[in-house]
TIGU-899611 format. One record per residue: x, y, z negated of N, C-alpha, C in turn; chain. Coordinates in Angstrom, 2 decimals. Atoms other than C-alpha are relative to their C-alpha. Example, Ala and Ser with C-alpha at 12.3 -4.5 7.8 and 13.67 -1.06 7.14 Angstrom:
# TIGU-899611
+---------+---------+---------+---------+---------+---------+---------+---------+---------+------+
!     n_x !     n_y !     n_z !    ca_x !    ca_y !    ca_z !     c_x !     c_y !     c_z ! unit !
+---------+---------+---------+---------+---------+---------+---------+---------+---------+------+
!    0.89 !   -1.19 !    0.00 !   12.30 !   -4.50 !   -7.80 !    0.90 !    1.20 !    0.00 !    A !
!   -0.82 !   -1.19 !    0.06 !   13.67 !   -1.06 !   -7.14 !   -0.77 !    1.09 !   -0.73 !    A !
+---------+---------+---------+---------+---------+---------+---------+---------+---------+------+
//
This chain:
# TIGU-899611
+---------+---------+---------+---------+---------+---------+---------+---------+---------+------+
!     n_x !     n_y !     n_z !    ca_x !    ca_y !    ca_z !     c_x !     c_y !     c_z ! unit !
+---------+---------+---------+---------+---------+---------+---------+---------+---------+------+
!   -0.25 !   -1.09 !   -0.92 !    7.77 !  -91.57 !   -1.87 !    0.96 !   -0.49 !    1.08 !    A !
!   -0.91 !    0.36 !   -1.07 !    9.48 !  -91.88 !    1.45 !    0.71 !    1.24 !    0.48 !    A !
!   -0.80 !   -1.12 !   -0.50 !   12.18 !  -89.72 !    2.90 !   -0.44 !    0.38 !    1.39 !    A !
!    0.34 !   -0.49 !   -1.32 !   11.42 !  -87.56 !    5.89 !    1.12 !   -0.33 !    0.97 !    A !
!   -1.02 !    0.29 !   -1.01 !   13.21 !  -88.56 !    9.08 !    0.07 !    1.10 !    1.04 !    A !
!    0.00 !   -1.09 !   -0.97 !   12.39 !  -85.39 !   11.00 !    1.03 !    1.03 !   -0.41 !    A !
!   -0.98 !   -1.04 !    0.33 !   15.07 !  -82.72 !   11.24 !   -0.69 !    1.26 !   -0.50 !    A !
!    0.50 !   -1.28 !    0.43 !   14.60 !  -79.42 !    9.51 !    0.10 !    0.95 !    1.18 !    A !
!    0.02 !   -0.92 !   -1.14 !   13.61 !  -76.83 !   12.12 !    0.33 !    1.40 !   -0.49 !    A !
!   -0.37 !   -1.37 !    0.34 !   15.27 !  -73.42 !   11.96 !   -1.10 !    0.94 !    0.47 !    A !
!    1.00 !   -1.00 !   -0.37 !   13.09 !  -70.35 !   12.18 !    0.55 !    1.39 !   -0.29 !    A !
!   -0.38 !   -1.40 !    0.23 !   13.28 !  -66.58 !   12.10 !   -0.04 !    0.30 !   -1.50 !    A !
!    0.05 !   -0.40 !    1.42 !   13.95 !  -64.87 !    8.78 !   -1.44 !    0.29 !   -0.42 !    A !
!    1.35 !   -0.13 !    0.50 !   10.88 !  -64.67 !    6.60 !   -0.03 !    1.03 !   -1.14 !    A !
!    0.21 !   -0.96 !    1.08 !    9.56 !  -61.95 !    4.33 !   -1.10 !   -0.53 !   -0.92 !    A !
!    1.00 !    0.40 !    0.97 !    7.72 !  -62.85 !    1.15 !   -0.80 !    1.23 !   -0.40 !    A !
!    0.85 !   -1.11 !    0.45 !    4.76 !  -60.66 !    0.24 !    0.25 !    0.26 !   -1.48 !    A !
!   -0.14 !   -0.34 !    1.42 !    4.77 !  -58.87 !   -3.10 !   -0.81 !   -0.97 !   -0.85 !    A !
!    0.85 !    0.94 !    0.73 !    1.94 !  -61.18 !   -4.18 !    0.69 !   -1.36 !   -0.14 !    A !
!   -0.69 !    1.29 !    0.05 !    3.92 !  -64.32 !   -3.28 !    1.20 !    0.08 !   -0.94 !    A !
!   -1.15 !   -0.16 !    0.89 !    7.03 !  -63.01 !   -5.04 !   -0.45 !    0.01 !   -1.47 !    A !
!    0.51 !   -0.05 !    1.37 !    4.94 !  -62.30 !   -8.15 !   -0.40 !   -1.40 !   -0.48 !    A !
!    0.40 !    1.37 !    0.36 !    3.49 !  -65.84 !   -8.12 !    1.24 !   -0.86 !   -0.25 !    A !
!   -1.23 !    0.79 !    0.18 !    7.00 !  -67.30 !   -7.74 !    0.70 !    0.39 !   -1.29 !    A !
!   -0.61 !   -0.47 !    1.25 !    8.32 !  -65.16 !  -10.59 !   -0.78 !   -0.58 !   -1.19 !    A !
!    0.85 !    0.59 !    1.05 !    5.39 !  -66.35 !  -12.71 !    0.33 !   -1.48 !   -0.19 !    A !
!   -0.37 !    1.42 !    0.08 !    6.28 !  -69.97 !  -11.88 !    1.34 !   -0.18 !   -0.70 !    A !
!   -1.33 !    0.06 !    0.64 !    9.92 !  -69.36 !  -12.87 !   -0.11 !    0.26 !   -1.50 !    A !
!    0.10 !   -0.40 !    1.40 !    8.86 !  -67.77 !  -16.15 !   -0.67 !   -1.06 !   -0.89 !    A !
!    0.58 !    1.08 !    0.78 !    7.08 !  -70.95 !  -17.21 !    1.07 !   -0.86 !   -0.68 !    A !
!   -1.09 !    0.84 !    0.49 !   10.48 !  -72.48 !  -17.94 !    1.03 !    0.85 !   -0.74 !    A !
!   -0.99 !   -0.77 !    0.77 !   13.12 !  -71.43 !  -20.48 !    1.25 !    0.30 !    0.83 !    A !
!   -1.24 !   -0.36 !   -0.68 !   16.37 !  -69.79 !  -19.43 !    0.85 !   -1.23 !    0.25 !    A !
!   -0.83 !    1.13 !   -0.39 !   18.56 !  -72.23 !  -17.59 !   -0.79 !   -1.17 !    0.57 !    A !
!    0.85 !    1.10 !   -0.50 !   15.61 !  -74.44 !  -16.59 !   -0.92 !    0.47 !    1.13 !    A !
!    0.87 !   -0.57 !   -1.04 !   14.08 !  -72.21 !  -13.87 !   -0.12 !   -0.89 !    1.23 !    A !
!    0.04 !    0.89 !   -1.17 !   14.95 !  -74.81 !  -11.23 !   -1.22 !   -0.92 !   -0.05 !    A !
!    1.20 !    0.84 !    0.16 !   12.00 !  -76.77 !  -12.63 !   -1.20 !    0.58 !    0.73 !    A !
!    1.09 !   -0.64 !   -0.74 !    9.77 !  -74.29 !  -10.77 !    0.08 !   -0.28 !    1.50 !    A !
!   -0.22 !    0.21 !   -1.43 !   11.08 !  -75.50 !   -7.40 !   -1.20 !   -0.60 !    0.72 !    A !
!    1.15 !    0.61 !   -0.67 !    8.14 !  -77.77 !   -6.52 !   -1.15 !    0.99 !    0.14 !    A !
!    1.09 !   -0.98 !   -0.04 !    5.59 !  -75.09 !   -7.42 !    0.31 !    1.09 !    1.02 !    A !
!   -0.38 !   -1.04 !   -0.94 !    7.52 !  -72.50 !   -5.40 !   -0.11 !   -0.48 !    1.45 !    A !
!    0.17 !    0.56 !   -1.34 !    7.62 !  -74.79 !   -2.36 !   -1.48 !   -0.07 !    0.37 !    A !
!    1.44 !    0.04 !   -0.25 !    3.86 !  -75.32 !   -2.69 !   -0.55 !    1.39 !    0.30 !    A !
!    0.47 !   -1.37 !   -0.22 !    3.26 !  -71.57 !   -2.95 !    0.40 !    0.51 !    1.38 !    A !
!   -0.48 !   -0.44 !   -1.31 !    5.39 !  -70.88 !    0.13 !   -0.77 !   -0.70 !    1.11 !    A !
!    0.73 !    0.73 !   -1.03 !    3.66 !  -73.60 !    2.13 !   -1.44 !    0.51 !    0.10 !    A !
!    1.36 !   -0.54 !   -0.03 !    0.25 !  -72.24 !    1.12 !   -0.03 !    1.35 !    0.72 !    A !
!   -0.08 !   -1.32 !   -0.63 !    1.35 !  -68.79 !    2.33 !    0.26 !   -0.09 !    1.51 !    A !
!   -0.46 !    0.04 !   -1.39 !    3.00 !  -69.79 !    5.62 !   -0.49 !   -1.19 !    0.81 !    A !
!    0.47 !    1.18 !   -0.70 !    1.49 !  -73.17 !    6.46 !    1.05 !   -1.09 !    0.14 !    A !
!   -1.11 !    0.95 !   -0.06 !    4.90 !  -74.85 !    6.46 !    1.19 !    0.61 !   -0.73 !    A !
!   -1.16 !   -0.48 !    0.73 !    8.32 !  -74.54 !    4.82 !    1.20 !    0.01 !    0.95 !    A !
!   -1.12 !   -0.16 !   -0.93 !   10.98 !  -73.18 !    7.18 !    1.33 !    0.07 !   -0.76 !    A !
!   -1.33 !   -0.12 !    0.60 !   14.72 !  -73.11 !    6.55 !    0.18 !    1.37 !   -0.66 !    A !
!   -0.13 !   -1.29 !    0.68 !   14.67 !  -69.34 !    5.87 !   -0.85 !    0.10 !   -1.27 !    A !
!    0.82 !    0.02 !    1.20 !   11.84 !  -69.90 !    3.40 !    0.71 !   -0.75 !   -1.11 !    A !
!   -0.74 !    0.77 !    1.01 !   13.86 !  -72.58 !    1.61 !    1.21 !    0.78 !   -0.49 !    A !
!   -1.15 !   -0.80 !    0.40 !   16.91 !  -70.30 !    1.63 !   -0.40 !    1.09 !   -0.99 !    A !
!    0.47 !   -1.07 !    0.89 !   14.90 !  -67.51 !    0.02 !   -0.38 !   -0.56 !   -1.37 !    A !
!    0.33 !    0.64 !    1.28 !   13.57 !  -69.88 !   -2.65 !    1.27 !   -0.34 !   -0.76 !    A !
!   -1.28 !    0.30 !    0.65 !   17.13 !  -71.02 !   -3.36 !    0.59 !    1.26 !   -0.63 !    A !
!   -0.51 !   -1.28 !    0.51 !   18.16 !  -67.39 !   -3.77 !   -0.77 !    0.43 !   -1.25 !    A !
!    0.83 !   -0.39 !    1.15 !   15.23 !  -66.70 !   -6.13 !    0.32 !   -0.85 !   -1.24 !    A !
!   -0.31 !    0.91 !    1.11 !   16.26 !  -69.69 !   -8.26 !    1.49 !   -0.03 !   -0.34 !    A !
!   -1.46 !   -0.01 !    0.19 !   20.01 !  -68.98 !   -8.02 !    0.59 !   -1.41 !    0.07 !    A !
!   -0.54 !    1.34 !   -0.25 !   20.68 !  -72.48 !   -6.67 !    0.47 !   -0.08 !    1.44 !    A !
!   -0.48 !    0.19 !   -1.37 !   22.30 !  -73.82 !   -3.52 !   -1.16 !   -0.38 !    0.92 !    A !
!    1.08 !    0.36 !   -0.92 !   20.03 !  -74.06 !   -0.45 !   -0.19 !   -1.50 !    0.17 !    A !
!    0.11 !    1.45 !   -0.19 !   20.83 !  -77.77 !   -0.11 !   -0.86 !   -0.63 !   -1.09 !    A !
!    0.82 !    0.54 !    1.08 !   19.13 !  -78.35 !   -3.47 !   -1.49 !    0.13 !    0.34 !    A !
!    1.39 !   -0.19 !   -0.43 !   15.89 !  -76.97 !   -2.01 !   -0.29 !   -0.95 !    1.17 !    A !
!    0.20 !    0.89 !   -1.15 !   16.34 !  -78.92 !    1.26 !   -0.21 !   -1.44 !   -0.45 !    A !
!    0.13 !    1.38 !    0.48 !   16.79 !  -82.17 !   -0.67 !   -1.40 !   -0.28 !   -0.51 !    A !
!    1.34 !    0.19 !    0.56 !   13.48 !  -81.72 !   -2.46 !   -1.04 !    0.07 !    1.12 !    A !
!    0.99 !   -0.18 !   -1.07 !   11.55 !  -80.45 !    0.58 !   -0.03 !   -1.16 !    0.98 !    A !
!   -0.03 !    1.11 !   -0.95 !   12.71 !  -83.32 !    2.78 !   -0.36 !   -1.33 !   -0.65 !    A !
!    0.35 !    1.25 !    0.69 !   12.09 !  -85.98 !    0.13 !   -1.50 !   -0.21 !   -0.06 !    A !
!    1.44 !    0.12 !    0.17 !    8.41 !  -85.27 !   -0.42 !   -0.75 !    0.21 !    1.31 !    A !
!    0.75 !   -0.10 !   -1.25 !    6.06 !  -85.91 !    2.49 !   -1.07 !    1.08 !   -0.03 !    A !
!    1.04 !   -1.04 !    0.10 !    3.65 !  -83.25 !    1.20 !    0.47 !    1.34 !    0.56 !    A !
!   -0.50 !   -1.26 !   -0.56 !    5.92 !  -80.49 !    2.53 !    0.18 !   -0.14 !    1.50 !    A !
!   -0.07 !   -0.01 !   -1.45 !    5.66 !  -79.64 !    6.20 !    1.24 !    0.78 !    0.42 !    A !
!   -1.25 !   -0.62 !   -0.40 !    9.07 !  -78.89 !    7.71 !   -0.04 !    0.56 !    1.41 !    A !
!    0.22 !   -0.59 !   -1.32 !    7.65 !  -77.77 !   11.02 !   -1.45 !    0.48 !    0.02 !    A !
!    1.38 !   -0.50 !   -0.04 !    4.51 !  -75.89 !   11.99 !   -1.00 !   -1.13 !    0.18 !    A !
!    1.07 !    1.00 !   -0.07 !    1.31 !  -77.88 !   11.57 !   -1.30 !    0.71 !    0.36 !    A !
!    1.31 !   -0.55 !   -0.31 !   -2.32 !  -77.40 !   12.50 !   -0.63 !    0.66 !   -1.22 !    A !
!    0.73 !   -0.65 !    1.08 !   -4.74 !  -75.39 !   10.44 !   -0.48 !   -1.03 !   -1.00 !    A !
!    0.47 !    1.09 !    0.85 !   -6.09 !  -78.67 !    9.09 !    0.92 !   -1.21 !    0.19 !    A !
!   -0.88 !    1.17 !   -0.04 !   -3.67 !  -81.49 !    8.24 !   -0.76 !   -1.16 !   -0.63 !    A !
!    0.66 !    1.21 !    0.49 !   -5.40 !  -84.85 !    7.94 !    1.09 !   -0.99 !   -0.40 !    A !
!   -0.95 !    0.97 !    0.51 !   -3.24 !  -87.03 !    5.73 !   -0.78 !   -1.22 !   -0.46 !    A !
!    0.73 !    1.22 !    0.29 !   -4.52 !  -90.59 !    5.66 !    0.92 !   -0.95 !   -0.78 !    A !
!   -0.76 !    0.96 !    0.81 !   -3.34 !  -92.98 !    2.94 !    0.22 !   -1.27 !    0.81 !    A !
!   -0.32 !    1.21 !   -0.77 !   -1.58 !  -95.95 !    4.48 !    0.53 !   -1.13 !   -0.86 !    A !
!   -0.50 !    1.06 !    0.86 !   -0.70 !  -98.02 !    1.45 !   -1.00 !   -1.14 !   -0.13 !    A !
!    0.74 !    1.25 !    0.04 !   -2.02 ! -101.50 !    0.67 !   -1.50 !    0.08 !   -0.24 !    A !
!    1.44 !   -0.01 !    0.26 !   -5.39 ! -100.84 !   -0.95 !   -0.81 !    0.70 !    1.11 !    A !
!    0.73 !   -0.68 !   -1.07 !   -6.43 !  -98.35 !    1.75 !    0.08 !   -0.78 !    1.31 !    A !
!   -0.12 !    0.82 !   -1.21 !   -5.09 ! -100.60 !    4.51 !   -1.00 !   -1.14 !   -0.01 !    A !
!    0.94 !    1.12 !    0.11 !   -7.24 ! -103.44 !    3.21 !   -1.43 !    0.39 !    0.36 !    A !
!    1.36 !   -0.44 !   -0.32 !  -10.35 ! -101.33 !    3.74 !   -0.06 !    0.87 !    1.26 !    A !
!    0.10 !   -0.58 !   -1.33 !   -9.45 !  -99.95 !    7.15 !    0.74 !    1.28 !    0.31 !    A !
!   -0.69 !   -1.26 !   -0.30 !   -7.02 !  -97.02 !    6.96 !    0.75 !   -0.05 !    1.33 !    A !
!   -0.71 !    0.09 !   -1.28 !   -5.00 !  -98.31 !    9.93 !   -0.94 !    0.28 !    1.17 !    A !
!    0.99 !   -0.24 !   -1.06 !   -8.13 !  -98.37 !   12.10 !   -0.45 !    1.46 !   -0.01 !    A !
!    0.39 !   -1.40 !    0.12 !   -9.06 !  -94.92 !   10.79 !    1.06 !    0.93 !    0.61 !    A !
!   -1.10 !   -0.78 !   -0.58 !   -5.64 !  -93.50 !   11.71 !   -0.06 !   -0.09 !    1.52 !    A !
!    0.10 !    0.20 !   -1.45 !   -6.00 !  -95.00 !   15.19 !   -1.20 !    0.76 !    0.56 !    A !
!    1.22 !   -0.69 !   -0.45 !   -9.55 !  -93.60 !   15.52 !    0.22 !    1.52 !    0.06 !    A !
!   -0.26 !   -1.45 !    0.03 !   -8.49 !  -90.07 !   14.50 !    0.93 !    0.38 !    1.14 !    A !
!   -0.95 !   -0.28 !   -1.08 !   -5.56 !  -90.19 !   16.90 !   -0.65 !    0.01 !    1.37 !    A !
!    0.70 !    0.07 !   -1.29 !   -7.76 !  -91.25 !   19.81 !   -0.99 !    1.15 !    0.15 !    A !
!    1.01 !   -1.06 !   -0.03 !  -10.49 !  -88.75 !   18.93 !    0.63 !    1.37 !    0.26 !    A !
!   -0.67 !   -1.28 !   -0.15 !   -8.02 !  -85.87 !   18.74 !    1.05 !    0.01 !    1.10 !    A !
!   -0.99 !    0.15 !   -1.06 !   -5.72 !  -87.19 !   21.49 !    1.41 !    0.38 !   -0.48 !    A !
!   -1.34 !   -0.24 !    0.56 !   -2.64 !  -87.04 !   19.24 !    0.47 !   -1.26 !   -0.72 !    A !
!   -0.56 !    1.07 !    0.81 !   -0.32 !  -89.44 !   17.48 !    0.31 !    0.51 !   -1.40 !    A !
!   -0.38 !   -0.38 !    1.36 !    0.79 !  -89.46 !   13.87 !    1.17 !    0.97 !    0.09 !    A !
!   -1.04 !   -1.03 !   -0.01 !    2.90 !  -86.36 !   13.24 !   -0.19 !    1.05 !    1.07 !    A !
!    0.25 !   -0.95 !   -1.09 !    1.39 !  -84.48 !   16.18 !   -1.16 !    0.92 !   -0.34 !    A !
!    1.02 !   -1.02 !    0.19 !   -0.84 !  -81.43 !   16.38 !   -0.79 !    0.17 !    1.29 !    A !
!    0.84 !   -0.20 !   -1.18 !   -3.76 !  -80.85 !   18.73 !    0.44 !    1.25 !    0.76 !    A !
!   -0.41 !   -1.11 !   -0.86 !   -3.19 !  -78.46 !   21.64 !   -0.56 !    1.34 !   -0.48 !    A !
!    0.60 !   -1.25 !    0.49 !   -5.52 !  -75.90 !   20.05 !    0.55 !    0.42 !   -1.37 !    A !
!   -0.62 !   -0.33 !    1.27 !   -3.44 !  -75.95 !   16.85 !   -0.90 !   -0.18 !   -1.21 !    A !
!    0.96 !    0.13 !    1.09 !   -6.41 !  -76.95 !   14.74 !    0.31 !   -1.18 !   -0.94 !    A !
!   -0.19 !    1.20 !    0.81 !   -5.53 !  -80.48 !   13.55 !    1.38 !   -0.61 !    0.17 !    A !
!   -1.21 !    0.81 !    0.00 !   -2.38 !  -82.39 !   12.62 !   -0.35 !   -1.29 !   -0.72 !    A !
!    0.23 !    1.32 !    0.61 !   -2.48 !  -86.12 !   11.82 !    1.29 !   -0.48 !   -0.65 !    A !
!   -1.14 !    0.55 !    0.72 !   -0.12 !  -87.47 !    9.17 !   -0.47 !   -1.19 !   -0.81 !    A !
!    0.30 !    1.07 !    0.95 !    0.05 !  -90.58 !    7.05 !    0.64 !    0.38 !   -1.33 !    A !
!   -0.52 !   -0.31 !    1.33 !    0.70 !  -90.47 !    3.33 !    0.13 !   -1.28 !   -0.80 !    A !
!   -0.11 !    1.08 !    0.97 !    1.89 !  -92.80 !    0.66 !   -0.99 !    0.30 !   -1.10 !    A !
!    1.03 !   -0.05 !    1.04 !   -0.69 !  -93.43 !   -2.05 !   -0.46 !    1.40 !   -0.40 !    A !
!    0.62 !   -1.26 !    0.39 !   -3.03 !  -90.50 !   -2.58 !   -0.70 !   -0.12 !   -1.35 !    A !
!    0.51 !    0.17 !    1.36 !   -4.11 !  -91.93 !   -5.92 !   -1.49 !   -0.30 !   -0.10 !    A !
!    1.43 !    0.35 !    0.04 !   -7.62 !  -93.05 !   -4.99 !   -0.21 !   -1.41 !    0.47 !    A !
!   -0.01 !    1.37 !   -0.51 !   -7.07 !  -96.76 !   -4.54 !   -1.38 !   -0.66 !    0.01 !    A !
!    1.34 !    0.59 !    0.02 !  -10.67 !  -97.64 !   -5.44 !   -0.99 !    0.71 !    0.90 !    A !
!    0.89 !   -0.84 !   -0.80 !  -12.09 !  -95.09 !   -3.02 !    0.37 !    0.04 !    1.48 !    A !
!   -0.52 !   -0.04 !   -1.36 !  -10.37 !  -95.93 !    0.25 !   -1.00 !   -0.46 !    1.04 !    A !
!   -1.16 !   -0.78 !   -0.41 !   -9.86 !  -95.38 !    2.96 !   -0.16 !    1.47 !   -0.40 !    A !
!   -0.04 !   -1.33 !    0.56 !   -8.85 !  -91.97 !    1.70 !    0.77 !    0.94 !    0.91 !    A !
!   -0.63 !   -1.03 !   -0.82 !   -7.96 !  -88.79 !    3.57 !    0.05 !    1.27 !   -0.82 !    A !
!   -0.14 !   -1.29 !    0.67 !   -6.63 !  -85.55 !    2.14 !    0.16 !    1.08 !    1.05 !    A !
!   -0.16 !   -1.16 !   -0.87 !   -6.99 !  -82.20 !    3.87 !   -0.14 !    1.25 !   -0.86 !    A !
!    0.02 !   -1.27 !    0.74 !   -6.12 !  -78.86 !    2.28 !   -0.36 !   -0.20 !   -1.47 !    A !
!    0.18 !    0.27 !    1.43 !   -6.02 !  -80.27 !   -1.28 !   -1.40 !   -0.51 !   -0.32 !    A !
!    1.34 !    0.57 !    0.21 !   -9.47 !  -81.83 !   -0.81 !    0.06 !   -1.47 !    0.44 !    A !
!    0.00 !    1.43 !   -0.30 !   -9.99 !  -85.59 !   -0.89 !   -1.35 !   -0.43 !    0.57 !    A !
!    1.19 !    0.58 !   -0.62 !  -12.46 !  -87.46 !    1.31 !    0.14 !   -1.51 !   -0.14 !    A !
!   -0.09 !    1.39 !    0.41 !  -13.26 !  -90.99 !    0.18 !   -0.98 !   -0.90 !    0.75 !    A !
!    0.87 !    1.03 !   -0.60 !  -14.86 !  -94.24 !    1.43 !   -0.29 !    0.35 !    1.47 !    A !
!    0.19 !   -0.49 !   -1.36 !  -14.31 !  -93.13 !    5.02 !   -0.29 !   -1.10 !    1.01 !    A !
!    0.27 !    0.82 !   -1.18 !  -15.62 !  -94.67 !    8.21 !    0.30 !    0.89 !    1.20 !    A !
!   -0.21 !   -0.79 !   -1.22 !  -15.09 !  -93.58 !   11.81 !   -1.08 !    1.08 !    0.12 !    A !
!    1.10 !   -0.96 !   -0.10 !  -18.50 !  -91.88 !   11.72 !    0.17 !    1.15 !   -0.98 !    A !
!   -0.21 !   -1.04 !    1.01 !  -17.73 !  -90.01 !    8.49 !    1.16 !    0.92 !    0.41 !    A !
!   -1.14 !   -0.81 !   -0.44 !  -14.38 !  -88.84 !    9.91 !   -0.40 !    0.90 !    1.16 !    A !
!    0.48 !   -0.83 !   -1.11 !  -16.06 !  -87.62 !   13.10 !   -0.77 !    1.21 !   -0.53 !    A !
!    0.76 !   -1.10 !    0.59 !  -18.44 !  -85.53 !   10.99 !    0.93 !    0.97 !   -0.74 !    A !
!   -0.98 !   -0.86 !    0.69 !  -15.53 !  -84.26 !    8.85 !    0.72 !    0.91 !    0.99 !    A !
!   -0.70 !   -0.80 !   -1.02 !  -13.68 !  -83.13 !   11.97 !   -0.88 !    1.14 !    0.48 !    A !
!    0.91 !   -1.05 !   -0.46 !  -16.74 !  -81.21 !   13.12 !   -0.22 !    1.05 !   -1.09 !    A !
!    0.18 !   -0.95 !    1.10 !  -17.25 !  -79.64 !    9.69 !    1.23 !    0.90 !   -0.15 !    A !
!   -1.21 !   -0.82 !    0.06 !  -13.62 !  -78.50 !    9.58 !    0.06 !    0.93 !    1.22 !    A !
!   -0.02 !   -0.81 !   -1.23 !  -13.85 !  -77.28 !   13.18 !   -0.92 !    1.22 !   -0.12 !    A !
!    0.97 !   -1.10 !    0.18 !  -16.89 !  -75.16 !   12.24 !    0.32 !    0.86 !   -1.22 !    A !
!   -0.37 !   -0.77 !    1.17 !  -15.16 !  -73.91 !    9.08 !   -0.95 !   -0.16 !   -1.18 !    A !
!    1.00 !    0.22 !    1.05 !  -17.81 !  -75.41 !    6.81 !    0.59 !   -0.55 !   -1.30 !    A !
!   -0.62 !    0.57 !    1.19 !  -15.38 !  -77.03 !    4.37 !    1.06 !    0.98 !   -0.49 !    A !
!   -0.95 !   -0.91 !    0.61 !  -13.53 !  -74.68 !    2.06 !    1.24 !   -0.77 !   -0.42 !    A !
!   -1.22 !    0.65 !    0.44 !   -9.93 !  -75.42 !    1.21 !    0.02 !   -0.06 !   -1.52 !    A !
!   -0.18 !    0.08 !    1.44 !   -9.09 !  -76.58 !   -2.27 !    1.11 !    0.94 !   -0.41 !    A !
!   -0.99 !   -0.96 !    0.48 !   -7.03 !  -74.19 !   -4.36 !    1.19 !   -0.73 !   -0.59 !    A !
!   -1.20 !    0.53 !    0.64 !   -3.51 !  -74.78 !   -5.59 !   -0.09 !    0.24 !   -1.48 !    A !
+---------+---------+---------+---------+---------+---------+---------+---------+---------+------+
//
């Protein structure tokens, strides 16, 4: 895992829906008294699924729900690259950039996506549809280059396959994977 170098962006206060609060309470209840902090990762995932990213007010609210200090939530959210600390596009293309995927062309794929969408790594298209990110090992070393979008993995990619994926996402033909 690599540490995020981007600053945490402040945002307006956030309200959690009754449904989200119930899911977070359910996550907390999976752990015995005194161990509720173990639900932190799941709660961050739930919040990100709800809002698309994890804002400072969202992290503060999670800290309050867990009765921990906000900095404890910030430390976790900024450590893992899977959490978005600023708004992202509807579809986040995370391309594995570790050795096995690099050997089969992930660097060229990242460059191709960037040129095709006219964005750099960490940027979002003007229409707010796509964000390009890189990721450390997505766990499919024999299937690279590998791209993850919305909890769905796309394997053995080529520039042509990625172009088709972009069009399928643009048309809404690919359903998101569930948490």
